C-alpha positions, 0 to 999 in steps of 0.5 A: 564833727563828722558824727554831728554832720551825719546825725544832722543829715539823718534827722533832716532825711527823716523829715524829707522822707515823711514829707515825700512819702505822704505825697506818694500815698504812704500812711505816716502812722503805719510808718511811724509804728514800724519805725519803732520795731527797727529802732528797738532792735538797733537800740538793743544791739548798739547800746546793749542795755541790761534788760534782764535785770530790770527791777519790776518794782523800782522801774517807773513803768508809768513813765515808760508807758507815758513816753511810749504813748507820747513818742508816736503821738508827737512823731505823728504831729511832726509828720502833720506839721511837715504837711501843713507848715513845711520843713523849714518851720517844723525843723525850727520848732523841733530844735527850739523845743530845747528852750522849754526843756531848759525852762523846765530844768530851772523850775523843776530840777532847780538848775542855775541860769546865767545871763546868756542862757536867759537871752538864748531862751528869750530868743528861742521863744521869740523865734517860735512865736515868729514862725507860728504867727507867720501863718496867721498873718498870711493866711488868716481864716484858712483851716490849713493855717490853723492846723499848721499853727497847731501842729507846730506848737505841738511839735515844740511842746511835745519834744520838750515834754519827751526830753523832760520826762526822759531826763526825769526817768533817768534821774530816778536811777534808770540807765539811759540805754534801758529807758530808751529801749523800753520807750521804743518797745512800749511805743511799738507795742502800744501804737501797733495795738492801736492801728490793729484795733482801729484799722483791723490791719498791722499795716500795708507792706510798703508802709511797713518797709518804709517804717523799718527804714525810717527806724534805722535813720531815727536810731542812727540820729540818736546813736551818732549824737550820743557818740559825738557827746562821748567823743567830745565830752569836754566840749558839749557846746560844740555838739549841741550847737553843731547838731541844732544849727546844722539841722535847721540849716539843712532843713531850710535848704531842703525846704527851699530847694526840694519842696520850693517853700517860700521863705517869708519875712516872719519865717526868715526872722524866726530862722535868724532868731533860732540860730542866735538862740542856739549859739547863745545857749551853746556858749552858756554851756561852755562858760 
């Protein structure tokens, strides 16, 4: 359980740092770019993927490139969502992207659904709708409200799309560690090329250092979660529920305590529905 706790802490600390760094004048895009440099190196050292024997013909390079574009793009949407919508709603939206992943598993991968999984998905969708429209109801007409709704929706949809594409990639025979490392490397190269061309710079020193630190947390979150699944392979529901519930709860606490965010009724309803969704989905995994 310590690994799940540590993984959840890493996930929430990433959000806290992104929100704090924005207020201190750091460039989120440059941080995100360099985060993939340290994440790529750590991924190679930790998982030891066999990159030397990659098949140039059979590897789905188009998927790797698509994921390499999506990763920094959705990460930037996450940073924007934290800025406009706050950490509470952003963490709920990010964690409940799992409901879209499960829906795709039904329609694309023909996975079987039981009643609990259907209930969990319905609760998750209701939770996201609740937090999306909490902005519209309170701040109709304000541009910041529209931006908050947009970035929350992009976070929800974007992380689900990444999950589905990664699952599809590994389903084609590419090992998880290899796919992950190639994604990180591709994300770093493409995003670095983008800022180099658009801003004529590789990034300011403070943004590079902050980004490298962010990458350590980003990779630690993934590595600890994977390790927890390996150690608790007979009880995946505990890992799934523990990770998602802790991230949502830690995100809510940090939003309320650190950033003084207000827990509006619609957001509170979304929080409760989100936690209920995770519990239903976790129980559906275990039966």
